[in-house]
C-alpha positions in Angstrom: -0.3 -0.1 0.3 2.9 2.2 0.2 2.1 4.3 -3.2 1.6 7.6 -4.6 -1.6 9.0 -3.1 -4.5 9.9 -5.7 -4.3 13.2 -6.6 -7.9 13.0 -8.3 -9.1 11.6 -5.3 -8.2 14.2 -3.0 -8.9 16.8 -5.3 -12.6 15.6 -5.6 -12.5 15.6 -1.6 -11.3 19.1 -1.1 -13.5 20.2 -4.3 -16.5 19.5 -1.9 -18.3 22.5 -0.6 -18.2 23.3 2.8 -21.0 21.9 4.8 -23.2 24.1 6.8 -24.5 21.7 9.3 -22.2 21.8 12.4 -21.7 18.2 12.8 -20.7 17.9 9.4 -18.3 20.3 9.1 -16.6 19.1 12.3 -16.2 16.0 10.6 -15.1 17.5 7.1 -12.6 19.3 8.9 -10.9 16.8 10.6 -10.8 14.5 7.5 -9.1 17.8 6.2 -6.6 17.9 9.0 -6.0 14.3 8.3 -5.2 14.2 4.7 -2.6 17.2 5.6 -1.0 14.9 7.9 -0.9 12.3 5.4 0.5 14.4 2.8 3.4 15.4 5.1 4.7 11.7 5.0 3.6 10.7 1.5 4.2 12.4 -2.1 0.8 12.4 -4.3 1.4 12.2 -7.7 2.2 15.1 -9.6 4.7 18.2 -9.8 5.8 19.8 -6.3 3.9 22.8 -7.3 0.8 20.5 -7.5 1.7 19.5 -4.3 2.2 22.6 -2.6 -1.5 24.4 -4.4 -3.3 21.4 -2.9 -1.7 21.7 0.6 -2.4 25.7 0.4 -6.1 25.1 -0.8 -6.7 22.8 2.4 -5.1 25.5 4.7 -7.2 27.8 3.1 -10.3 25.5 3.7 -9.4 24.7 7.3 -8.9 28.5 8.0 -12.3 29.5 6.6 -14.0 26.6 8.7 -11.8 27.8 12.2 -13.2 31.5 11.4 -16.9 29.9 11.3 -16.9 27.5 13.6 -14.1 28.2 16.0 -16.3 27.5 19.5 -17.2 24.4 18.2 -13.9 23.0 17.2 -12.4 24.2 20.2 -15.0 22.4 22.2 -14.7 19.2 20.8 -10.9 19.2 20.8 -11.5 20.1 24.8 -13.8 17.1 24.9 -11.3 14.7 23.5 -8.7 15.9 25.4 -11.0 15.1 28.3 -12.5 11.8 27.2 -8.5 10.4 26.8 -7.8 11.7 30.5 -10.7 9.5 31.6 -10.5 6.6 29.6 -7.6 5.0 27.9 -9.9 2.8 25.8 -10.3 5.6 23.2 -6.3 5.4 23.2 -5.9 3.9 19.5 -2.0 4.3 19.9 -2.3 3.3 23.5 0.9 1.0 25.1 0.5 -2.5 25.1 -0.4 -2.4 28.8 -3.7 -1.1 28.3 -4.9 -4.5 26.1 -7.1 -6.8 27.6 -4.9 -10.4 28.1 -8.6 -12.1 27.0 -8.6 -10.1 23.7 -8.6 -12.2 20.5 -4.9 -11.5 18.6 -4.3 -10.3 14.8 -0.8 -10.2 13.7 0.2 -7.5 11.5 3.0 -8.5 8.9 5.6 -5.9 7.6 5.7 -6.6 3.9 8.5 -4.3 3.5 10.6 -5.7 6.6 10.1 -8.7 5.2 11.3 -8.1 1.9 14.7 -6.5 3.4 15.3 -9.1 5.6 14.6 -12.1 3.5 18.5 -13.1 3.3 18.7 -13.4 6.9 15.4 -15.5 6.4 13.7 -13.4 9.3 10.4 -11.9 9.5 9.4 -8.7 11.3 6.0 -8.9 12.9 4.0 -7.4 15.4 1.6 -8.4 17.4 -2.0 -6.1 17.6 -4.8 -7.1 19.9 -8.1 -7.8 18.7 -11.7 -7.8 20.9 -14.4 -10.0 19.8 -17.5 -8.2 17.8 -20.4 -7.8 19.9 -23.1 -7.0 17.0 -22.1 -8.4 13.5 -22.5 -11.9 12.2 -23.1 -13.5 8.9 -27.2 -12.2 7.2 -26.7 -13.5 3.8 -27.4 -16.8 2.2 -26.7 -20.1 4.6 -25.7 -20.1 8.0 -22.1 -19.4 8.7 -20.8 -20.8 12.1 -17.8 -18.1 11.8 -17.6 -16.1 14.9 -18.0 -12.2 14.3 -14.9 -10.2 15.6 -13.6 -6.4 15.7 -10.3 -5.5 15.4 -8.1 -3.2 17.4 -5.8 -0.9 16.0 -2.2 -0.5 16.9 -0.7 1.9 14.1 1.0 4.8 15.1 1.9 5.7 11.8 -1.7 5.4 10.6 -3.5 6.7 13.2 -1.4 9.5 15.2 -3.3 12.1 13.1 -6.6 10.7 14.2 -7.4 13.3 16.9 -10.7 13.4 19.3 -12.6 15.8 17.0 -15.6 14.5 15.8 -19.5 14.0 16.4 -20.4 13.8 20.0 -21.8 11.5 22.8 -25.3 11.6 22.8 -27.4 11.5 26.2 -29.8 8.4 25.5 -33.0 10.6 26.3 -32.3 13.0 23.1 -32.9 9.3 20.7 -36.1 9.3 20.4 -38.0 6.4 18.7 -40.9 3.7 19.3 -39.2 0.2 18.7 -42.7 -1.2 17.6 -43.1 1.5 14.6 -39.7 2.5 13.7 -38.0 -0.8 13.4 -35.8 -0.7 9.8 -33.9 -4.2 10.1 -31.5 -6.0 11.6 -29.8 -9.0 12.7 -27.9 -11.2 15.1 -26.2 -8.0 16.2 -29.1 -6.0 17.1 -31.5 -4.0 15.7 -31.6 -0.6 13.5 -34.4 1.9 14.1 -36.2 5.0 12.6 -35.4 7.7 15.1 -35.3 11.6 15.7 -32.4 13.6 17.3 -32.2 16.9 18.2 -34.7 17.5 15.8 -33.4 15.5 12.9 -34.0 12.3 11.5 -31.7 9.5 12.0 -30.8 6.1 11.7 -30.1 4.4 15.3 -27.9 1.0 15.5 -29.1 -0.7 18.9 -26.7 -3.9 19.7 -28.6 -6.9 21.5 -26.2 -7.2 24.1 -26.4 -3.7 26.2 -24.0 -4.9 29.2 -20.7 -5.3 28.2 -17.5 -6.5 29.5 -14.7 -4.3 29.4 -13.2 -5.9 26.2 -16.4 -5.6 24.1 -17.1 -1.9 25.3 -13.3 -1.4 23.7 -14.5 -3.1 20.7 -17.4 -0.9 20.6 -15.6 2.0 21.1 -13.3 1.1 18.2 -16.2 0.9 16.0 -17.4 4.6 17.2 -13.5 5.7 16.7 -13.1 4.6 13.3 -16.5 5.9 12.1 -15.3 9.2 13.4 -12.7 9.4 11.0 -14.3 9.1 7.8 -16.3 11.9 5.8 -17.4 11.3 2.3 -19.9 11.5 0.2 -20.1 7.5 0.0 -19.6 6.6 3.6 -22.6 6.5 5.7 -22.4 10.1 7.9 -21.7 9.1 11.6 -23.6 11.3 14.0 -22.7 10.6 17.7 -22.8 7.5 19.9 -24.1 6.5 23.0 -22.3 4.7 25.3 -24.2 4.5 28.4 -24.5 0.9 29.7 -27.9 -0.4 28.8 -28.8 2.5 26.2 -25.7 1.9 23.8 -26.8 2.9 20.3 -24.7 4.6 17.1 -26.6 7.3 15.7 -26.0 7.9 11.9 -27.8 9.5 8.7 -30.9 8.2 7.9 -30.8 6.1 4.8 -33.9 4.7 2.7 -32.7 1.3 1.9 -29.9 -1.2 1.1 -28.7 -2.7 -2.3 -29.6 -6.3 -1.0 -33.3 -5.2 -0.3 -33.6 -3.3 -3.8 -31.7 -6.1 -5.9 -33.5 -9.1 -4.2 -36.9 -7.5 -3.6 -39.6 -9.8 -5.0 -42.1 -7.2 -5.2 -40.4 -4.9 -7.7 -38.2 -5.0 -10.4 -34.6 -3.9 -10.2 -33.1 -0.3 -11.6 -31.6 -0.5 -14.9 -28.1 -2.1 -15.5 -26.5 1.4 -16.0 -28.1 2.6 -12.6 -27.0 -0.5 -10.7 -23.3 0.2 -12.0 -23.5 3.8 -11.1 -24.5 2.1 -7.7 -21.5 0.0 -7.7 -19.5 2.7 -8.6 -20.5 4.8 -5.7 -19.3 2.4 -3.5 -15.7 2.1 -5.1 -15.4 5.4 -4.9 -16.4 4.9 -1.2 -14.0 2.3 -0.4 -11.1 4.2 -2.5 -11.6 7.1 0.0 -11.4 4.0 3.2 -8.4 2.8 1.5 -6.5 5.5 0.1 -6.9 8.3 2.6 -8.3 6.7 5.8 -6.1 3.2 5.4 -9.3 1.4 6.8 -10.1 -2.1 5.6 -14.1 -2.7 5.8 -13.9 -6.3 5.9 -17.5 -6.8 5.4 -18.4 -5.5 2.4 -22.0 -7.0 0.7 -25.1 -5.5 -0.6 -26.4 -5.2 2.9 -23.7 -2.5 4.0 -24.4 -0.4 0.9 -27.2 1.8 1.5 -29.2 4.1 -0.6 -30.1 7.7 0.0 -33.3 9.7 -1.5 -31.4 10.6 -4.4 -30.3 6.9 -5.1 -26.5 7.9 -3.8 -25.2 4.7 -2.4 -23.0 4.6 1.1 -20.8 2.2 2.2 -22.0 1.6 6.4 -21.5 -1.3 9.2 -17.5 -0.5 10.4 -18.2 -3.5 13.3 -15.4 -5.5 11.3 -13.4 -2.8 9.9 -9.7 -2.2 11.3 -7.2 0.5 10.1 -4.1 -1.0 8.5 -0.2 0.4 8.6 1.0 0.8 5.2 2.8 -1.6 4.0 1.8 -4.8 6.3 -0.5 -7.4 6.0 -3.1 -9.1 8.8 -3.4 -12.3 9.7 -6.5 -13.7 12.1 -5.2 -15.7 14.7 -8.4 -17.5 15.6 -10.7 -17.9 12.8 -11.6 -15.6 9.7 -13.8 -12.6 10.1 -16.7 -11.4 7.8 -19.5 -12.4 5.7 -18.4 -15.9 4.1 -20.3 -15.5 0.9 -17.9 -12.3 0.2 -15.0 -13.7 2.1 -11.7 -13.6 0.2 -10.0 -17.0 0.2 -6.3 -15.7 1.5 -8.8 -14.6 5.0 -11.0 -17.9 4.6 -8.0 -20.1 4.8 -6.3 -17.7 7.6 -3.8 -16.3 5.6 -1.9 -13.0 5.6 -4.2 -10.5 3.7 -4.4 -6.8 3.5 -7.1 -4.4 1.3 -7.3 -6.5 -1.7 -9.6 -8.6 0.7 -12.1 -5.8 0.4 -11.6 -5.6 -3.5 -12.6 -9.6 -4.0 -15.8 -8.8 -2.2 -16.2 -5.9 -4.7 -16.2 -8.4 -7.1 -18.7 -10.7 -6.1 -21.1 -7.5 -5.6 -20.4 -6.1 -9.0 -21.6 -10.1 -10.4 -24.6 -9.5 -7.9 -25.3 -6.3 -9.1 -24.9 -7.4 -12.8 -26.8 -10.5 -12.6 -29.4 -9.6 -10.0 -29.0 -13.4 -8.8 -27.9 -14.8 -5.3 -24.4 -15.6 -4.9 -23.5 -19.3 -5.0 -27.1 -20.7 -4.2 -25.8 -24.4 -4.5 -24.1 -24.2 -1.1 -25.7 -24.3 1.9 -22.6 -25.8 4.2 -19.5 -23.7 5.5 -17.1 -26.5 4.4 -17.9 -27.3 1.1 -18.5 -23.5 0.3 -14.5 -23.3 1.7 -13.4 -25.9 -0.3 -14.9 -24.4 -3.5 -13.6 -21.1 -3.2 -9.9 -21.8 -1.7 -8.8 -25.0 -3.5 -11.5 -25.6 -6.4 -11.4 -21.7 -7.1 -15.0 -21.7 -8.1 -16.3 -18.3 -9.0 -20.1 -17.3 -10.1 -20.6 -17.9 -13.8 -20.7 -14.7 -15.9 -23.5 -14.3 -18.4 -22.4 -13.7 -22.0 -24.5 -10.6 -22.2 -22.2 -8.6 -19.7 -20.1 -5.8 -21.1 -16.4 -6.9 -21.9 -14.7 -4.6 -19.2 -17.4 -5.5 -16.8 -16.5 -9.3 -17.1 -12.7 -8.0 -17.0 -13.0 -6.3 -14.1 -14.9 -8.8 -12.5 -12.7 -11.5 -12.7 -9.3 -9.4 -11.9 -11.3 -8.5 -8.5 -12.0 -12.1 -7.1 -8.8 -13.4 -8.6 -7.4 -16.0 -6.2 -3.9 -13.8 -6.1 -4.5 -10.5 -4.1 -1.7 -9.0 -6.2 -3.6 -9.7 -9.5 -6.5 -7.5 -7.8 -6.6 -4.0 -8.9 -6.5 -1.3 -6.0 -9.6 0.9 -5.6 -7.9 3.8 -7.2 -8.1 1.8 -10.5 -11.5 0.3 -9.8 -12.8 3.8 -9.7 -11.4 4.3 -13.4 -12.3 0.8 -14.5 -16.0 1.5 -13.4 -16.1 4.6 -15.1 -15.2 2.7 -18.1 -18.0 0.0 -17.7 -20.6 3.1 -17.2 -19.3 4.4 -20.7 -19.6 1.1 -22.3 -23.2 0.0 -20.9 -24.5 4.3 -21.4 -23.4 4.1 -25.2 -24.5 1.5 -26.9 -22.2 1.8 -30.1 -18.5 0.8 -29.7 -17.2 3.5 -31.7 -19.2 6.4 -30.0 -18.1 4.7 -26.5 -14.4 4.8 -27.6 -14.8 8.5 -28.5 -16.5 9.2 -25.0 -13.7 7.3 -23.2 -10.7 8.5 -25.0 -12.1 12.2 -24.0 -14.0 12.4 -21.2 -13.2 8.9 -19.1 -12.7 10.5 -15.9 -16.7 12.1 -16.2 -18.6 8.9 -17.4 -22.0 10.6 -17.1 -21.6 14.0 -17.8 -19.6 16.5 -19.5 -19.6 20.5 -19.5 -20.9 21.6 -23.0 -18.1 24.0 -23.2 -15.9 21.2 -22.8 -17.9 18.8 -25.2 -17.9 21.1 -27.9 -14.1 21.6 -27.9 -13.3 18.1 -27.9 -15.8 17.6 -30.7 -14.2 20.5 -32.8 -10.9 18.8 -32.5 -11.9 15.3 -33.2 -13.8 16.3 -36.4 -11.4 19.4 -37.1 -14.9 21.9 -37.7 -14.3 25.3 -36.3 -16.1 25.5 -32.8 -18.3 28.3 -33.9 -19.9 25.8 -36.1 -20.3 23.4 -33.4 -22.1 25.9 -30.9 -25.4 26.5 -32.5 -25.8 22.5 -31.8 -26.1 23.4 -28.1 -30.2 23.3 -28.3 -29.9 19.6 -29.4 -27.5 18.4 -26.8 -28.4 20.7 -23.8 -32.0 20.5 -22.1 -31.8 24.2 -21.8 -29.5 26.6 -23.9 -27.4 27.2 -21.1 -23.7 27.0 -22.9 -21.7 28.2 -20.0 -23.3 26.1 -17.2 -25.0 23.2 -19.6 -24.0 19.5 -19.3 -23.8 16.8 -21.8 -25.4 13.7 -20.3 -23.7 10.2 -21.5 -27.8 9.1 -22.2 -28.3 12.1 -24.5 -24.9 11.6 -26.2 -26.3 8.1 -26.8 -29.1 9.2 -28.4 -27.6 11.7 -30.6 -25.3 9.0 -32.0 -28.7 7.2 -32.6 -30.5 9.8 -34.5 -27.7 11.5 -36.4 -25.0 8.8 -36.9 -21.3 9.4 -36.2 -20.8 12.7 -35.7 -17.7 12.4 -33.9 -16.3 10.4 -36.8 -13.1 11.9 -38.4 -14.4 10.7 -41.6 -18.0 11.8 -42.0 -18.1 14.0 -38.7 -17.9 16.9 -40.3 -20.3 16.7 -43.1 -23.0 15.2 -40.3 -22.4 18.1 -37.9 -22.7 20.1 -41.1 -26.1 18.5 -41.9 -27.4 18.7 -37.9 -26.8 22.7 -37.9 -28.8 22.8 -41.0 -31.7 21.3 -39.5 -31.4 23.4 -36.5 -32.5 26.4 -39.0 -35.5 24.9 -40.6 -38.3 25.7 -39.3 -40.0 22.2 -39.8 -37.4 20.4 -37.9 -39.1 20.3 -34.1 -36.5 18.3 -32.3 -37.3 15.2 -30.0 -40.7 16.4 -29.1 -43.9 13.6 -28.7 -46.1 12.2 -30.6 -48.6 14.1 -28.3 -47.2 17.7 -28.9 -46.6 17.0 -32.6 -50.3 16.2 -33.0 -51.2 19.6 -31.1 -48.8 21.5 -33.1 -50.2 20.3 -36.2 -54.3 20.5 -35.5 -56.3 22.7 -37.2 -53.4 23.4 -39.5 -54.0 23.4 -43.5 -53.8 20.0 -45.4 -49.9 18.3 -45.9 -48.9 20.7 -43.1 -45.4 18.9 -41.6 -43.2 18.7 -39.0 -39.9 16.4 -38.7 -39.1 15.1 -35.4 -36.8 12.7 -33.6 -38.0 9.4 -32.4 -37.6 7.9 -29.4 -39.6 4.6 -30.3 -36.7 3.1 -32.2 -34.2 5.9 -32.8 -31.4 3.4 -34.3 -33.3 1.9 -36.9 -36.0 5.1 -37.4 -34.5 8.0 -35.8 -36.9 10.0 -37.8 -40.8 10.9 -38.0 -42.6 12.7 -40.6 -45.9 14.0 -38.3 -48.4 16.0 -41.2 -51.8 16.7 -41.8 -53.7 14.2 -44.1 -57.5 14.3 -44.5 -57.9 17.0 -41.8 -56.1 14.5 -39.3 -52.5 14.0 -38.0 -50.3 11.3 -39.5 -46.9 10.0 -38.8 -44.4 7.9 -41.2 -41.3 6.8 -39.5 -38.0 7.4 -41.6 -35.3 4.5 -41.8 -31.7 4.8 -41.7 -29.1 2.8 -42.5 -25.0 3.1 -42.4 -23.5 2.5 -46.1 -20.0 2.7 -47.3 -19.2 6.6 -47.7 -19.2 7.5 -51.3 -20.0 10.5 -53.7 -23.8 9.0 -53.6 -23.5 9.0 -49.8 -21.0 11.5 -48.4 -21.9 11.0 -44.7 -22.1 7.2 -45.2 -25.7 7.3 -44.2 -28.6 6.3 -46.4 -32.5 7.3 -45.5 -35.4 5.8 -46.6 -39.2 6.7 -46.7 -42.0 5.2 -48.0 -44.2 7.1 -50.3 -47.2 5.6 -52.6 -45.7 1.9 -51.5 -42.3 2.4 -52.5 -39.6 3.3 -50.3 -37.6 6.4 -51.5 -33.5 6.8 -50.7 -31.9 9.6 -49.8 -28.3 10.7 -48.7 -29.5 13.4 -46.2 -32.6 14.5 -43.9 -32.6 18.2 -45.9 -32.6 16.5 -49.4 -35.5 14.1 -48.3 -37.6 17.0 -47.1 -36.7 19.2 -50.2 -37.9 16.3 -52.7 -40.7 15.6 -51.0 -42.1 19.2 -51.0 -41.3 19.2 -54.6 -43.4 16.4 -55.3 -46.2 17.8 -53.6 -46.1 15.3 -50.7 -45.4 17.8 -48.2 -47.4 21.2 -47.5 -46.7 24.2 -45.6 -44.0 23.9 -42.8 -45.7 23.9 -39.4 -44.7 26.4 -36.9 -43.3 25.3 -33.1 -46.7 26.6 -31.4 -50.0 25.3 -31.3 -53.6 26.9 -32.6 -55.8 27.0 -29.2 -59.1 24.5 -30.6 -62.3 25.4 -28.5 -63.4 22.4 -26.5 -67.5 22.0 -25.9 -68.1 20.6 -22.5 -71.4 18.6 -22.2 
């Protein structure tokens, strides 16, 4: 894990608008402080000037927050110092004499030292203590006897920058809910409720076991401490906790549901493949943050721990098994693997050394589950044959042939038996962008254009940037492309408008390869000409076209873009015939570029039982007008037709 930090990951975080909520801004301030500490020990990718610019940006944001929220920051820092004095349980980097002798150990293997001392046949290992988990067990598929466990971090290099600043201790009387009405879900660990805390709707996690031993309380506080470190749009926001015996609770932001319920619900259809992969991309970005900035291993990544917000944003939750790992080290579970068996990496299952790549393995299975909407490994109900299949026979779920190749390859890399083959989440995020483009754009050539120009923004791109790249590719002057904004954008705001990948895909289906170096210039000219014609009404619906034609003279017509089958019949001619609106589809085929078909496109329209062939839309309309098939050009307005009410 000792690598250059991901500059794009850091930039995305520091570009986030400063929250206005006091709890959120304190968490955000703490994370900025953490990044500064990390930057002092690591070099991000890029130039020294780039590194300094990021540091200055972070310092400027922190100063702004200190100016507006100084009292809250001082209060939390003082509370943290008092908590450190009162309870050694909160001290991540504390001395070993604070460890309970009954805690379960984990071996941390220093990979760098192993390599340096191979010739002397020595290994450098450090023992860190691990406490039993009290509220997390297997919930997916068959019963799993694997005991759940919590980790205690003992790495000064990765935790020394984690101060006490963070969400507060919440008195139990401020967390209000009705267990009979507000129950959201749960399992062996306990239950989750919808609640109100200080006027805000929240989620409350209530462990079943409320009277804790010292080691169990320490395990609970470890989870709280890990959650306090994280502020990211794709990680569920931790708001606070109650540690009072008998009233133990964790309070976090309230989410709508989780991906397991969404994907496997028998009562509703799952979202589209593109939407499901967008959710997977959200999860990958959250994990990239946990691994890249916080050095946190989740260790129980699965659909049930991926929550869905109001805007369908996916956020990672449940850090009951999580632990902070020192850079350049591996871990070994000493008394049995921890996590959910169905998603567990083979090296964890076999009690071998593991690292952050165990989470990547879990993500590979999540990708398959989201892509197919099928349960994982339904043929297994016992842990021993399942473990043998995964670890020895190296069985993985079958990949359907209709899955895009980029997604299939990523799945297989993520769940590879060899952890070193699995990509880091920084690369997974990039590959998920490619997957989204491949799914969002049906044509491979069109997808390649988007990938080569906008791979870091798979969903949308600024119109100004899109127009510039299209101008570069087709060698058309930018002034000839700007008028196309009305076709690509939902409004004509060229400064702030965004070209969405779905719209780009439709434009390719409607007009053909306008981005092509060979024919793109001619197609763009044709598109420009269409925007100047009165009879071209864009992508209006059938109903709108009929309202615009109703009451017009015979053969009044308009041309509109079709949504029904835009690839084969991209256009529809709507006109008045016998005083009523009628509709006729125009087909299009791709043909070799020639003098007869300079755009490489052939348009066919049925007239009097025969298909007339044209090499452009404008030439088609001009010919049909000349032969009297089309008459007056329909305006983009309606005639108010009075209705008589009985």
